Each structure stands twice: as C-alpha cells, then as structure tokens.
C-alpha positions in Angstrom: 0.0 0.0 0.0 1.4 3.4 -0.9 2.1 6.0 1.6 -0.7 8.4 2.4 1.7 11.4 2.6 4.8 12.2 0.6 7.4 15.0 0.8 8.0 16.3 -2.7 10.3 19.2 -3.2 10.2 19.9 0.5 6.4 20.1 0.6 3.9 17.7 2.1 1.4 16.1 -0.3 -1.5 13.7 0.4 -2.4 10.7 -1.7 -5.9 10.8 -3.2 -6.2 7.1 -2.3 -6.7 5.9 -5.8 -4.4 3.9 -8.1 -4.6 5.0 -11.8 -4.0 2.4 -14.5 -2.5 4.9 -17.0 -0.6 8.1 -17.0 -3.3 9.7 -19.0 -5.9 9.0 -16.3 -3.7 10.4 -13.6 -3.0 13.6 -15.6 -6.8 14.0 -16.2 -7.4 13.8 -12.5 -4.5 16.1 -11.7 -6.0 18.7 -14.1 -9.3 18.5 -12.3 -7.6 19.0 -8.9 -5.6 22.0 -10.3 -8.8 23.6 -11.4 -9.9 23.5 -7.8 -6.8 25.2 -6.6 -4.7 22.2 -5.6 -1.0 21.7 -6.3 -0.5 18.2 -7.7 2.2 15.6 -8.2 2.3 12.2 -9.8 4.4 9.2 -8.7 4.8 6.0 -10.6 4.5 2.7 -8.8 4.7 -0.9 -10.2 0.9 -1.2 -10.0 0.1 2.2 -11.6 0.2 5.9 -11.0 -0.5 7.8 -7.8 -1.8 11.4 -7.6 -0.8 13.5 -4.6 -2.3 16.8 -3.8 -1.8 19.8 -1.5 -3.6 23.0 -0.9 -2.3 25.9 1.2 -5.1 27.7 3.1 -4.7 31.4 2.5 -7.9 32.6 4.1 -9.9 31.5 7.1 -13.6 32.5 7.4 -15.2 32.2 10.8 -19.0 32.4 11.3 
C-alpha cells in the first residue's frame, strides 16, 4: 500500500487514495484538482500511477 503522505520538493502532499492504471488517467485527475486550486504531483508505482495533492489555506472564514 502506498504512503498516504509524501514529501515532494520539501512540501507535504497527500495521496488521493486511488491507483490510476494509465498516466493519461492520472493527468486528467490532476488537471481537475488543479482547477480546484490544488498543487499536484504524480508518482509512478509498479501497480500504476499515484496522484498526490496539497492546498495551502490562505484565508480562514469564521462564522
């Protein structure tokens, strides 16, 4: 089982908990995450491709 968190370029990323069969599938999912404001990274494993994401909170709204 892949690690839930990974340090990539000194930043902590979290795995989206899904194994992608092809690089094209992984890149499609990464593009969707990036549209939502996430930073993404893709790691290759023997079983497939893993997408890791991170998002820095820049604003906190309290009600």
